[in-house]
C-alpha positions in Angstrom: -34.5 -30.1 17.0 -35.0 -28.1 14.1 -31.7 -27.2 11.8 -32.0 -23.6 10.8 -31.0 -22.6 7.4 -27.9 -20.4 9.2 -26.2 -23.5 10.0 -26.3 -25.5 7.0 -25.2 -22.4 5.1 -22.1 -22.0 6.8 -21.8 -25.9 6.7 -21.9 -25.5 3.2 -19.7 -22.3 3.4 -17.1 -24.2 5.0 -16.5 -27.2 3.0 -16.5 -25.3 -0.4 -13.1 -24.0 -0.4 -12.3 -27.8 0.4 -13.8 -29.1 -2.8 -11.9 -25.9 -5.0 -8.9 -26.8 -3.5 -8.3 -30.0 -5.4 -5.1 -31.6 -6.3 -3.7 -32.2 -9.7 -0.9 -34.9 -10.0 1.8 -35.4 -13.5 3.5 -38.3 -14.5 4.7 -39.7 -17.5 3.5 -43.7 -18.2 4.9 -46.4 -20.0 4.6 -44.9 -23.5 6.3 -42.0 -22.6 3.1 -39.7 -22.4 2.4 -37.4 -19.9 -0.6 -38.2 -17.8 -2.7 -35.5 -15.7 -4.8 -36.8 -13.0 -6.4 -36.0 -9.5 -4.8 -39.1 -7.7 -1.3 -40.2 -8.0 -1.2 -44.0 -9.3 0.7 -46.7 -6.8 4.2 -47.1 -7.3 4.7 -44.3 -9.8 6.6 -41.3 -8.9 4.0 -38.2 -10.0 4.6 -34.9 -9.0 1.9 -32.7 -7.4 1.2 -29.7 -9.6 0.1 -25.9 -8.4 -2.9 -25.4 -10.4 -4.3 -22.2 -8.2 -5.1 -19.5 -10.5 -2.3 -16.5 -10.2 -3.1 -13.1 -10.5 -1.6 -11.9 -13.8 0.2 -8.7 -13.5 0.2 -8.0 -17.2 -3.5 -8.6 -17.0 -4.3 -5.7 -14.6 -1.6 -3.5 -16.0 -2.6 -1.7 -19.0 -0.2 -1.6 -21.8 1.5 1.7 -22.3 0.9 3.2 -25.5 4.3 4.1 -27.5 5.3 7.5 -29.5 7.0 7.2 -32.7 10.1 7.2 -31.2 9.1 4.2 -29.1 9.0 5.9 -25.9 6.1 5.5 -24.0 3.4 7.4 -24.6 1.9 9.6 -21.4 -1.0 7.7 -19.9 -3.7 10.0 -19.5 -5.0 8.5 -16.1 -1.6 8.4 -14.6 -1.3 12.3 -15.8 -4.7 13.2 -14.0 -3.5 11.2 -10.9 -0.4 13.2 -10.6 -1.8 16.3 -11.0 -4.5 15.6 -8.0 -1.5 14.6 -5.8 0.6 17.1 -6.7 -2.3 19.4 -5.7 -3.0 17.6 -2.7 0.6 18.0 -1.8 0.7 21.9 -2.4 -2.2 22.4 0.0 -0.5 20.1 2.6 2.3 22.2 2.2 0.4 25.7 2.5 -0.8 24.6 5.9 2.2 23.6 7.2 3.9 26.7 6.0 1.1 28.7 7.8 1.1 26.5 11.0 5.3 26.9 11.0 4.9 30.8 10.3 2.3 30.9 13.1 4.6 28.8 15.6 7.6 30.7 15.2 5.4 34.2 15.3 4.6 32.7 19.2 7.6 31.6 20.2 9.2 35.4 19.0 6.1 37.3 20.8 6.2 35.8 24.3 8.8 36.2 26.6 8.6 32.8 28.1 7.0 29.9 27.2 6.0 26.4 28.6 8.3 23.7 27.1 6.2 21.1 25.2 5.0 18.1 27.3 6.0 20.0 30.4 4.8 22.4 32.7 7.9 24.3 33.4 9.0 26.9 31.4 11.5 27.1 29.0 14.9 28.7 29.9 16.6 31.4 27.4 18.8 28.6 25.5 15.7 26.2 25.5 13.9 29.1 24.2 16.7 30.1 21.2 16.7 26.5 20.1 12.8 26.5 19.8 12.9 29.6 17.7 16.0 28.2 15.5 13.8 25.6 15.0 10.6 27.0 14.2 12.4 29.3 11.7 13.9 26.1 10.0 10.7 24.6 9.6 9.3 27.9 8.3 12.0 27.8 5.8 11.4 24.2 5.1 7.4 24.5 4.4 7.6 28.3 2.9 11.0 28.0 0.9 11.9 31.4 3.2 
């Protein structure tokens, strides 16, 4: 049977994480010196250390510049991102406003309407409640 390179590659890929997860132990020897090793000595109370690299929060966040009065200066990238988000929010708000106005106009123009999720017609009380909710939606999204 011929062994394929794919099998060897997969086998190697499975073994690499075990090699990378080496353990480190620390203890104090008879002379009072701290010793580090990959194997704990017999009859010594060695402590296992966590040596995995932790992502540094300080490395990923750029330092904020300070103004003369000690306040942080505005970060141009953050301001740019905020402006983009505000523009996207304004677009969504305008879409929701026009949808709410169209819904209100439909409810007010039609005498009898079908209840959402049902084939039955709405009673006058149900229709008035739907109109009231549509007016509330228009007020929320359009500020009117």
